[in-house]
Backbone bond lengths (Angstrom), bond angles and torsions (degrees), N, CA, C in turn:
res aa  C-N    CA-C-N  psi(-1)  N-CA   C-N-CA  omega(-1)  CA-C   N-CA-C  phi
1 X - - - 1.443 - - 1.530 110.52 -
2 X 1.310 115.87 -43.77 1.466 118.60 179.99 1.530 110.95 -66.04
3 X 1.334 116.81 -34.60 1.462 119.83 177.71 1.527 110.30 -61.93
4 X 1.319 116.26 -37.48 1.474 120.40 178.48 1.528 110.39 -66.01
5 X 1.323 116.50 -45.35 1.459 120.80 -179.43 1.522 111.22 -60.02
6 X 1.342 116.32 -35.99 1.466 120.67 179.07 1.525 112.96 -85.25
7 X 1.333 117.73 4.24 1.458 121.58 176.11 1.511 114.56 73.45
8 X 1.317 116.94 25.57 1.458 120.26 -178.67 1.528 111.47 -85.47
9 X 1.305 115.87 152.35 1.462 122.24 -178.32 1.523 112.03 -63.18
10 X 1.328 118.16 -27.85 1.462 120.55 -179.48 1.534 111.94 -86.66
11 X 1.326 118.17 13.11 1.458 122.36 176.43 1.515 112.23 -73.47
12 X 1.321 116.53 169.71 1.460 122.31 -177.92 1.526 112.62 -56.31
13 X 1.308 117.03 -36.65 1.473 121.83 179.97 1.528 110.46 -117.19
14 X 1.319 115.33 32.12 1.468 121.56 178.99 1.528 112.57 62.34
15 X 1.335 116.91 24.45 1.454 121.17 178.63 1.515 114.79 83.03
16 X 1.344 117.59 4.57 1.460 120.64 -176.18 1.527 113.82 -93.81
17 X 1.317 118.07 -18.73 1.459 121.02 -176.10 1.518 114.10 -84.76
18 X 1.314 116.88 -28.19 1.457 119.92 -177.16 1.516 111.51 68.42
19 X 1.326 117.18 -159.32 1.457 120.87 -177.27 1.528 112.99 -83.32
20 X 1.318 117.10 -14.72 1.465 119.31 -176.99 1.525 113.61 -83.36
21 X 1.321 118.07 -21.22 1.461 119.83 -175.91 1.516 110.54 -136.75
22 X 1.321 116.13 71.30 1.453 121.36 177.86 1.520 108.35 -84.03
23 X 1.307 117.36 119.61 1.456 121.42 -176.42 1.520 110.30 -132.58
24 X 1.311 115.08 130.95 1.452 122.24 172.48 1.521 105.67 -125.88
25 X 1.313 117.00 120.14 1.464 121.40 -173.70 1.518 111.85 -55.23
26 X 1.320 118.10 -36.87 1.461 121.36 -177.32 1.524 113.04 -82.84
27 X 1.326 117.33 -26.95 1.464 119.77 -172.27 1.525 114.64 -111.33
28 X 1.320 118.21 -13.78 1.456 120.19 -179.53 1.505 112.16 111.14
29 X 1.330 115.30 -161.60 1.451 118.86 -175.20 1.518 111.09 -136.07
30 X 1.310 114.55 167.06 1.451 121.94 178.53 1.525 108.10 -135.83
31 X 1.309 116.63 131.16 1.457 120.44 177.48 1.523 108.35 -133.35
32 X 1.343 117.76 83.07 1.463 119.61 -178.29 1.527 111.42 -64.14
33 X 1.305 115.81 125.36 1.458 122.12 179.85 1.510 107.96 -140.52
34 X 1.296 115.50 155.17 1.462 119.36 178.52 1.519 109.32 -90.92
35 X 1.310 116.22 61.84 1.463 120.38 179.25 1.515 109.53 -157.62
36 X 1.314 116.36 -175.23 1.460 122.54 -179.08 1.522 111.74 -83.62
37 X 1.335 118.80 -10.82 1.469 121.84 -172.67 1.527 113.69 -54.25
38 X 1.341 120.77 -46.78 1.464 118.84 179.57 1.525 112.42 -60.97
39 X 1.316 116.76 -38.29 1.461 120.44 179.16 1.522 109.73 -65.57
40 X 1.312 116.89 -43.28 1.458 122.35 -178.60 1.532 110.25 -63.78
41 X 1.338 117.12 -41.75 1.467 120.84 179.21 1.518 111.68 -67.58
42 X 1.299 117.80 -26.91 1.459 121.72 -179.63 1.510 110.96 -60.29
43 X 1.321 116.97 -35.95 1.460 120.67 179.48 1.525 110.54 -59.02
44 X 1.336 116.54 -44.26 1.469 120.05 179.60 1.527 111.23 -65.62
45 X 1.337 116.34 -41.09 1.464 119.21 179.65 1.530 110.80 -66.96
46 X 1.321 116.52 -36.65 1.462 120.38 177.31 1.516 111.68 -64.94
47 X 1.318 116.90 -40.78 1.459 120.80 178.00 1.527 110.23 -64.80
48 X 1.324 116.97 -41.75 1.469 120.80 177.89 1.526 110.34 -61.06
49 X 1.330 116.69 -42.75 1.470 120.86 179.14 1.520 110.41 -63.36
50 X 1.326 116.71 -39.67 1.459 120.69 179.58 1.528 110.77 -65.44
51 X 1.313 117.12 -41.97 1.466 121.76 -179.68 1.528 110.80 -65.62
52 X 1.342 117.60 -39.65 1.471 121.15 -178.79 1.523 112.64 -67.33
53 X 1.334 117.93 -25.95 1.471 123.70 178.25 1.530 112.97 53.12
54 X 1.335 115.89 47.08 1.461 120.35 178.37 1.533 111.69 -113.07
55 X 1.315 117.31 13.27 1.462 120.57 178.95 1.514 114.00 76.69
56 X 1.325 117.51 19.87 1.464 121.33 -179.76 1.526 110.74 -75.02
57 X 1.316 115.47 149.14 1.462 121.87 175.05 1.519 107.48 -126.63
58 X 1.322 116.41 136.52 1.458 122.09 179.14 1.524 108.21 -103.03
59 X 1.327 116.42 129.96 1.460 122.28 176.86 1.515 108.81 -106.99
60 X 1.320 116.50 135.42 1.456 121.13 178.60 1.531 108.26 -125.64
61 X 1.325 116.19 114.01 1.456 122.25 177.25 1.526 108.16 -103.80
62 X 1.319 117.65 131.29 1.456 121.05 -177.45 1.523 109.59 -153.17
63 X 1.311 115.56 159.42 1.456 121.29 178.02 1.515 111.60 -84.96
64 X 1.311 116.35 165.03 1.462 120.16 -177.39 1.527 112.50 -65.07
65 X 1.317 118.02 -22.24 1.465 120.25 177.91 1.518 112.49 -63.09
66 X 1.322 117.30 -32.01 1.469 121.09 179.44 1.524 111.25 -67.09
67 X 1.324 117.50 -24.59 1.464 120.10 -177.44 1.525 112.71 -74.52
68 X 1.319 117.66 -5.06 1.466 120.74 -179.83 1.522 112.22 -90.60
69 X 1.316 116.89 0.87 1.465 121.45 -178.66 1.526 109.75 -96.63
70 X 1.301 116.36 146.09 1.458 120.78 178.12 1.512 112.95 -61.61
71 X 1.340 116.74 -36.51 1.462 120.88 -179.50 1.528 111.49 -62.27
72 X 1.320 117.03 -28.27 1.465 120.64 177.73 1.527 109.64 -63.06
73 X 1.318 116.89 -47.81 1.459 120.89 -178.85 1.523 111.50 -68.18
74 X 1.324 116.65 -37.19 1.466 120.50 175.99 1.526 110.27 -61.63
75 X 1.321 115.77 -42.42 1.464 120.54 -179.42 1.518 110.99 -63.59
76 X 1.330 117.49 -43.92 1.470 120.12 178.20 1.525 110.96 -62.46
77 X 1.326 116.80 -42.07 1.464 120.22 179.78 1.518 112.07 -62.81
78 X 1.326 116.78 -48.01 1.462 120.47 -179.25 1.527 110.70 -64.88
79 X 1.341 116.82 -43.73 1.461 120.30 179.38 1.526 111.07 -59.17
80 X 1.316 116.03 -37.36 1.462 120.70 178.85 1.529 111.33 -72.40
81 X 1.325 116.81 -48.73 1.462 120.53 -179.11 1.521 113.01 -61.02
82 X 1.331 116.20 -41.08 1.465 120.95 -178.51 1.523 112.48 -87.29
83 X 1.353 116.72 -1.18 1.458 122.84 -179.48 1.530 111.25 52.99
84 X 1.324 115.01 49.81 1.457 120.97 -179.35 1.517 110.69 -74.19
85 X 1.339 117.92 146.28 1.471 121.30 179.60 1.523 111.40 -80.04
86 X 1.335 116.02 69.32 1.464 121.58 -175.86 1.520 109.47 -126.01
87 X 1.322 115.83 136.90 1.463 121.65 174.07 1.523 106.92 -116.25
88 X 1.323 116.57 119.93 1.465 122.50 179.72 1.523 109.02 -97.47
89 X 1.331 116.21 128.85 1.468 121.31 -179.61 1.520 107.75 -124.08
90 X 1.337 116.79 112.54 1.464 120.71 -179.13 1.525 109.80 -99.61
91 X 1.332 115.44 130.48 1.457 121.74 176.72 1.521 108.49 -98.19
92 X 1.313 116.74 131.59 1.462 121.03 179.09 1.521 108.85 -81.03
93 X 1.317 116.37 103.33 1.461 121.65 178.17 1.519 111.77 -94.21
94 X 1.318 116.30 8.16 1.462 123.36 179.62 1.529 111.79 58.10
95 X 1.322 115.10 44.18 1.462 120.04 176.74 1.519 108.86 -68.28
96 X 1.316 116.96 129.74 1.457 120.35 -175.63 1.514 113.61 -107.25
97 X 1.322 118.20 -18.39 1.471 118.74 -176.04 1.502 111.97 -90.68
């Protein structure tokens, strides 16, 4: 992953994806954005993991700004109700607005 961020040929995407599009065919992808979209997509990935029944766990890392969106709360509710294998990790970026 670090090789990809530094643009090296031995990176996950041969150094072409940069930090915005980290992709590993076996493990999935990461698209850090300053919005609720990654959190919202996590719900779908969690449901897919649950359906596959292979013991997979989905991790979702996001900043505190994403928690101000309605879709964030909807995602937490659905993940809880459906008992999806998802772990949400919020980073405090000290968002003030």
